[in-house]
C-alpha positions in Angstrom: -30.6 44.9 7.4 -33.4 47.0 8.8 -37.0 45.8 9.0 -36.3 42.3 10.3 -34.7 40.8 13.4 -31.0 39.9 13.6 -30.8 36.1 12.8 -27.6 34.1 12.8 -27.8 30.9 10.7 -25.2 28.3 11.4 -24.8 25.4 8.9 -23.3 22.1 9.9 -21.8 22.0 6.4 -20.5 18.5 6.2 -23.8 17.1 7.4 -25.5 19.0 4.6 -23.1 18.1 1.8 -23.2 14.5 2.8 -27.0 14.6 2.6 -26.7 16.3 -0.8 -24.3 13.7 -2.1 -26.6 10.9 -1.2 -29.8 12.7 -2.2 -28.8 14.1 -5.6 -28.0 11.7 -8.5 -24.4 11.4 -9.6 -25.7 12.0 -13.1 -25.3 15.7 -12.1 -21.9 16.2 -13.6 -19.6 19.0 -14.8 -18.8 19.4 -18.5 -15.8 17.1 -18.1 -18.0 14.4 -16.5 -16.9 15.0 -12.9 -19.7 14.5 -10.4 -20.9 17.7 -8.8 -24.0 16.4 -7.1 -22.9 17.3 -3.6 -21.9 20.8 -4.7 -25.1 21.5 -6.5 -27.2 20.0 -3.8 -25.5 22.0 -1.1 -25.8 25.3 -3.1 -29.5 24.6 -3.6 -29.9 23.9 0.1 -28.2 27.2 0.9 -30.4 29.1 -1.6 -33.6 27.6 0.0 -32.5 28.2 3.6 -31.6 31.8 2.9 -34.9 32.4 1.0 -37.1 30.7 3.6 -35.3 31.7 6.8 -34.2 35.2 5.9 -31.1 35.3 8.1 -29.0 38.5 8.5 -25.9 36.5 9.2 -24.7 33.2 7.9 -21.7 30.9 8.6 -20.9 27.6 7.0 -19.2 25.8 9.8 -16.4 23.3 8.9 -14.8 20.2 10.1 -11.1 21.1 10.1 -10.6 18.0 12.1 -13.3 15.3 11.8 -11.9 13.2 14.7 -10.1 15.6 17.2 -7.3 14.1 19.2 -8.7 15.4 22.5 -11.8 13.3 22.0 -9.9 10.2 20.8 -7.5 10.5 23.7 -10.4 10.4 26.1 -12.4 7.6 24.3 -10.3 5.8 21.7 -13.4 4.2 20.1 -14.7 7.7 19.1 -15.5 7.5 15.4 -13.0 4.6 15.1 -15.2 2.7 12.7 -15.2 5.6 10.2 -11.4 5.6 9.8 -10.4 4.6 6.3 -6.7 4.9 6.6 -4.5 4.9 9.7 -1.9 7.6 9.5 0.8 7.8 12.2 0.7 11.0 14.2 -2.9 11.6 13.3 -6.3 10.2 14.3 -6.8 8.8 10.8 -8.3 9.6 7.5 -12.1 9.6 7.3 -13.9 7.2 5.0 -15.5 9.4 2.3 -17.0 8.2 -1.0 -14.5 8.4 -3.8 -16.8 10.7 -5.9 -17.5 13.0 -2.9 -13.9 13.8 -1.8 -13.0 15.8 -5.0 -16.2 17.9 -4.5 -15.2 19.2 -1.1 -12.5 21.6 -2.5 -15.1 22.8 -5.1 -17.4 23.7 -2.3 -14.6 25.6 -0.5 -13.9 27.6 -3.7 -17.5 28.4 -4.5 -18.3 29.6 -0.9 -15.2 31.8 -1.0 -16.2 33.3 -4.4 -19.8 33.9 -3.1 -18.4 35.7 -0.1 -20.2 33.4 2.4 -18.2 32.9 5.7 -16.7 29.5 6.1 -15.2 28.8 9.5 -13.2 25.8 10.7 -10.6 25.5 13.5 -7.6 23.0 13.5 -8.2 20.3 16.0 -11.9 20.9 16.3 -15.1 19.7 14.6 -17.8 21.9 13.0 -19.9 21.1 16.1 -17.3 22.9 18.2 -17.3 25.9 15.9 -21.1 26.1 16.1 -20.9 25.7 19.9 -18.4 28.5 20.2 -20.4 30.9 18.0 -23.5 30.1 19.9 -21.7 30.7 23.2 -20.6 34.1 22.0 -24.1 35.0 21.1 -25.4 33.8 24.5 -22.7 35.8 26.3 -23.9 39.1 24.8 -25.6 41.2 27.5 -28.2 42.6 25.0 -29.1 42.6 21.4 -28.7 38.8 20.9 -29.5 37.4 17.5 -32.0 34.6 17.0 -29.7 31.6 16.3 -30.8 28.7 14.1 -28.5 25.7 13.6 -29.2 23.5 10.5 -27.9 20.0 10.9 -28.7 16.3 10.6 -26.7 15.6 13.8 -28.7 15.1 17.0 -25.6 16.0 19.1 -26.3 19.7 18.5 -29.6 19.4 20.3 -27.6 20.2 23.4 -27.4 23.8 22.2 -31.1 24.4 22.3 -32.0 27.4 24.5 -35.4 29.1 24.3 -34.1 32.2 26.2 -31.7 33.4 23.5 -33.3 31.7 21.5 -31.2 28.9 19.9 -33.1 26.5 17.8 -31.9 23.5 15.9 -33.5 22.9 12.4 -33.1 19.1 12.0 -32.9 17.7 8.5 -34.1 14.2 9.2 -37.2 14.8 7.0 -35.3 16.8 4.4 -34.4 20.4 3.8 -37.9 21.2 2.7 -39.4 19.9 5.9 -37.1 20.9 8.7 -38.0 19.9 12.2 -37.7 22.7 14.6 -36.1 21.5 17.9 -36.8 23.9 20.8 -37.1 23.0 24.5 -40.7 21.9 24.2 -39.8 19.6 21.4 -36.8 18.2 23.3 -39.1 17.4 26.2 -41.7 15.9 23.9 -39.3 13.6 22.0 -36.7 12.8 24.7 -38.1 13.6 28.1 -35.4 16.2 28.8 -36.3 19.9 29.1 -33.0 21.6 28.3 -30.0 21.4 25.9 -27.6 20.6 28.7 -30.0 17.9 29.9 -29.9 16.4 26.4 -26.1 16.3 26.6 -26.3 14.5 29.9 -28.8 12.0 28.6 -26.6 11.4 25.6 -23.6 10.7 27.8 -25.5 8.0 29.6 -27.2 6.6 26.5 -24.1 6.6 24.3 -24.1 6.6 20.5 -22.9 3.7 18.5 -22.7 5.9 15.3 -20.0 7.9 17.1 -18.3 4.9 18.9 -19.6 6.0 22.3 -20.5 3.0 24.4 -22.7 4.8 27.0 -23.5 3.0 30.3 -24.5 -0.6 29.5 -28.1 -1.3 30.3 -29.1 2.4 30.5 -31.0 3.3 27.3 -32.5 6.6 26.2 -35.7 6.4 28.3 -33.9 5.4 31.5 -31.2 8.1 30.9 -33.8 10.8 30.4 -35.7 9.7 33.5 -32.6 9.9 35.6 -31.7 13.3 34.3 -35.3 14.4 35.1 -35.1 13.0 38.6 -31.7 14.3 39.6 -31.4 17.4 37.4 -28.0 16.6 35.8 -25.3 14.0 35.3 -23.5 15.5 38.3 -26.7 15.0 40.3 -27.0 11.4 39.1 -23.4 10.6 40.1 -23.9 12.2 43.5 -27.0 10.0 44.0 -24.9 7.0 43.0 -22.2 7.7 45.5 -24.8 8.4 48.2 -26.7 5.1 47.4 -29.8 7.2 46.9 -33.0 5.1 47.1 -34.2 6.6 43.8 -31.6 4.4 42.0 -32.1 0.7 41.8 -29.2 -1.5 42.9 -28.7 -2.5 39.2 -28.5 1.1 38.1 -26.0 2.0 40.9 -23.9 -1.0 39.9 -23.9 -0.1 36.2 -23.1 3.6 37.0 -20.2 2.4 39.2 -18.8 0.0 36.7 -18.9 2.8 34.1 -17.1 5.3 36.3 -14.1 5.6 34.1 -16.2 6.2 31.0 -18.4 8.7 32.9 -15.3 10.7 34.0 -14.3 11.4 30.4 -17.4 11.2 28.3 -18.9 14.6 29.1 -15.9 16.4 27.5 -16.3 14.2 24.4 -20.1 14.5 24.0 -20.3 18.2 24.8 -19.4 20.6 22.1 -16.6 23.1 22.9 -17.9 26.5 23.8 -14.4 28.0 23.6 -12.7 26.8 20.4 -10.2 29.3 19.2 -12.4 30.8 16.5 -11.2 34.2 15.4 -13.2 37.2 14.4 -15.9 36.2 11.8 -17.4 38.5 9.3 -20.7 36.6 9.2 -22.8 39.3 7.6 -25.0 37.9 4.8 -23.3 39.1 1.6 -25.4 41.2 -0.7 -22.6 41.4 -3.3 -20.6 38.3 -4.2 -17.0 38.1 -3.0 -15.3 37.5 -6.3 -17.6 37.7 -9.3 -14.8 36.8 -11.8 -13.9 33.6 -9.9 -17.6 32.8 -9.5 -18.2 32.9 -13.2 -15.1 30.7 -13.9 -16.3 28.1 -11.3 -19.8 28.1 -12.7 -18.5 27.5 -16.2 -15.9 24.9 -15.2 -18.1 22.8 -13.0 -21.5 23.4 -14.7 -22.9 25.2 -11.6 -24.5 28.2 -13.2 -28.1 27.5 -12.2 -27.3 26.5 -8.6 -25.0 29.5 -8.2 -27.7 31.8 -9.6 -30.2 30.5 -7.1 -27.8 31.4 -4.2 -27.0 34.8 -5.7 -30.7 35.5 -6.1 -31.5 34.4 -2.6 -28.7 36.6 -1.2 -30.1 39.6 -3.2 -33.4 39.3 -1.4 -31.8 40.5 1.8 
């Protein structure tokens, strides 16, 4: 698409459709009375993002596995509080509202009919798909795209990199008022200056919403200060082992007592840069993938207006 820079827009899709589900009334229903609030909300978000951000490439990244075994094996409490049903041989079924679950296959069908790339990988979360696609862009010797990641998950702040650039558009204030997270904003909000520094801080701080205990007694501000002082988690642990005077005796004790956690937590907190994502046709479609299927879906689920907004936004490209 000549005349504007190459921009890759990566959507943390589940984060967005959960937000849509809770933000759009369930009175939004299909002709048969089935709630479609999450579907309509997500489509309206995509239309607005495409219109406002003008990407040349777009991927809806997907949780093929919401609670990957490699993370649970390392830290069994990882997302354990979100398990609705224990299933032998799996890491469990996620707790999802009864009226949201049936809408997820609708989203899959509509994205396919639109021709928008949807990418998930068995055994990995959407975060890992995003991390891998970002790593591929970073690895290019030249002609890198601008990368923007839209999410409500702070974990993805670890991908921020001004050089590429990779920015996170954070949805905490809503899709109409996205907060741009770059390295300056990371430093302003958290006291860490890089994406990897944010990941190291997050390991130390932990995250109760993900079942990650962190190091007891080391909160966000202390964690950020330690990362700033020693450069990285590796540097902090080296200082611990060397009884560096920059650490208080209490900090050394807490870091020592948490040695088992600190040995495995980085692989849980950090998104995978090398998930087995195949080749992705991420070009922004200017023609819908399956017009006949799209018309049928619009009629069946009462999505005509939302689908039209996405189609109109795509046509702007």
